[in-house]
C-alpha positions in Angstrom: 91.3 82.6 109.2 94.8 82.4 108.8 96.9 85.1 111.2 96.1 85.5 115.3 92.6 84.9 116.9 90.0 87.4 115.9 92.0 89.0 113.3 94.3 88.7 110.0 95.4 89.3 106.7 94.2 87.5 103.7 96.4 88.7 100.7 96.1 88.1 96.8 99.2 88.0 95.6 101.1 91.7 95.1 98.0 92.8 94.3 95.3 93.1 97.1 95.4 92.5 101.0 92.1 92.4 103.4 92.5 93.0 106.8 89.9 91.7 108.7 89.8 93.4 112.3 88.4 93.3 115.8 86.7 95.8 117.7 86.6 94.7 120.5 84.4 91.8 119.7 86.6 88.8 120.0 88.2 87.3 123.7 91.2 89.5 124.7 91.9 91.8 121.7 91.7 95.3 122.3 91.4 98.6 119.4 93.4 100.7 122.0 97.0 98.6 121.7 98.4 95.1 122.9 98.7 92.9 120.5 96.2 94.1 117.8 97.4 97.5 116.8 101.1 96.3 117.4 100.2 93.5 114.5 98.2 96.4 111.7 100.8 98.5 112.0 103.9 96.0 111.3 101.1 94.8 108.5 100.3 97.6 107.0 103.8 98.2 106.7 105.3 95.6 105.1 102.5 95.7 102.3 102.7 99.6 101.7 103.5 98.6 98.0 100.3 96.6 97.5 97.6 98.7 95.1 94.9 97.7 96.9 94.9 97.9 101.0 91.0 97.3 102.2 90.5 96.6 106.1 87.5 95.6 107.6 85.7 96.1 110.4 82.8 95.9 112.6 82.2 99.0 114.8 82.2 102.2 112.6 84.7 104.7 113.3 82.7 107.3 111.2 78.9 106.1 112.0 75.5 106.5 110.3 73.0 105.2 113.0 74.4 105.6 116.6 76.6 109.1 117.8 79.7 110.3 116.4 81.2 109.8 119.9 81.4 106.9 122.3 80.9 103.0 121.8 85.0 103.1 120.8 84.7 105.0 118.2 87.3 107.3 119.4 90.0 104.2 120.3 89.6 103.0 116.3 90.4 106.7 115.1 93.3 107.5 117.4 94.7 103.8 117.0 94.4 102.5 113.5 93.4 105.7 111.2 96.9 107.2 111.6 98.1 103.9 110.6 95.7 103.7 107.6 96.6 107.5 106.5 100.9 106.7 107.2 100.0 103.3 104.7 98.1 104.0 101.6 94.6 102.8 102.6 92.1 105.1 100.7 89.0 102.7 101.3 88.2 101.5 104.6 84.7 99.0 105.2 82.8 99.3 108.5 79.8 97.6 109.6 77.6 97.4 112.7 75.1 100.0 111.9 72.6 98.3 109.9 72.7 101.3 106.8 74.3 102.5 104.2 76.9 105.3 104.6 80.0 107.1 102.3 82.1 109.4 104.5 83.9 112.2 102.7 87.6 111.6 102.2 89.1 112.2 105.7 92.6 112.4 107.2 93.4 113.5 110.7 89.6 113.7 111.7 89.0 117.2 109.0 87.2 116.4 105.2 90.7 116.4 102.7 90.5 115.1 99.5 93.6 113.4 99.8 91.8 111.5 103.0 90.6 108.0 103.5 87.3 106.9 102.4 84.9 104.6 105.0 82.3 102.6 103.3 79.7 100.6 104.6 77.7 100.1 107.7 76.5 96.6 107.0 73.1 96.4 106.0 72.6 93.0 104.4 69.9 90.6 106.0 69.3 92.8 108.7 66.5 95.5 109.5 68.0 99.1 108.0 68.0 101.4 110.7 67.5 105.1 110.6 70.7 107.7 109.4 71.8 109.8 112.7 70.0 112.9 112.9 71.5 116.2 114.8 72.2 115.9 119.1 72.6 118.6 120.9 74.9 117.2 124.0 77.8 118.6 125.5 80.6 118.7 122.8 78.9 116.6 120.1 78.7 120.1 118.0 81.5 119.5 117.0 80.6 116.9 114.6 78.2 119.0 113.0 78.3 122.6 110.6 75.4 124.6 111.2 72.6 124.1 109.6 73.1 120.8 109.0 71.4 117.3 110.0 74.0 114.6 109.2 77.6 114.7 111.0 80.1 116.9 108.6 81.5 113.8 108.0 79.2 111.7 105.6 78.8 112.3 102.0 76.0 110.3 101.6 73.5 108.1 104.1 71.1 106.1 103.7 68.3 103.3 105.6 68.5 101.1 103.4 69.9 97.7 103.0 72.4 97.0 100.3 75.8 95.2 99.1 78.6 96.4 97.6 80.1 95.8 94.0 83.9 96.4 94.2 85.9 96.2 91.4 89.6 96.5 90.8 91.8 97.3 87.5 95.5 98.0 87.8 95.5 100.8 90.2 92.0 102.2 89.7 89.3 100.8 92.4 85.4 101.3 91.5 82.9 100.9 94.0 78.6 100.3 93.0 76.3 100.0 95.9 73.0 98.4 95.3 70.2 97.8 97.8 68.1 95.1 97.7 65.5 96.3 95.1 68.4 96.5 92.5 68.9 100.0 92.7 72.3 101.7 92.3 72.2 104.4 95.1 75.7 105.3 95.2 79.0 104.6 93.4 82.6 105.7 94.2 85.4 105.9 92.4 89.4 106.1 93.4 91.9 106.2 92.0 95.9 106.3 93.6 97.1 109.9 94.7 100.2 111.1 93.3 
């Protein structure tokens, strides 16, 4: 793994960079600030010209299975998401929940056509978990629209093992999600916004 212990970036010429980040699973690293967030800020900024920037990490900012709050999600949303937004990231790969999800484009914590889409939730080779349903506790209601069972950020979610086939051509990104029975469970195109 190139870079710091626990996180780093792999560059594919000036075409694509994959940021492998640590969501508090490595010793001595934190999402909240020093040194990983500083490193991420510097490395995203120097790669802003690269058409395909893909952060990949374990604990999701937008969970499909667990409560929308807690477990470090707020630190990821507060510290990393603004950096992703400022530097042209369009899609983020998240894991940990053992299900499939795709969010609406999210910006500043709200649905926004100029926002970032969060895909994944890591469900290959493990048992798939059930998608989170409405939880009425304290302020958790802020995550749900009236009458909705899913948090408002979820566009598509499924309790399914899957893999993601990514096709890149020029500045175009295309994602096909396939379950372990060879069924396409989701498909998502994305192009660079003006």
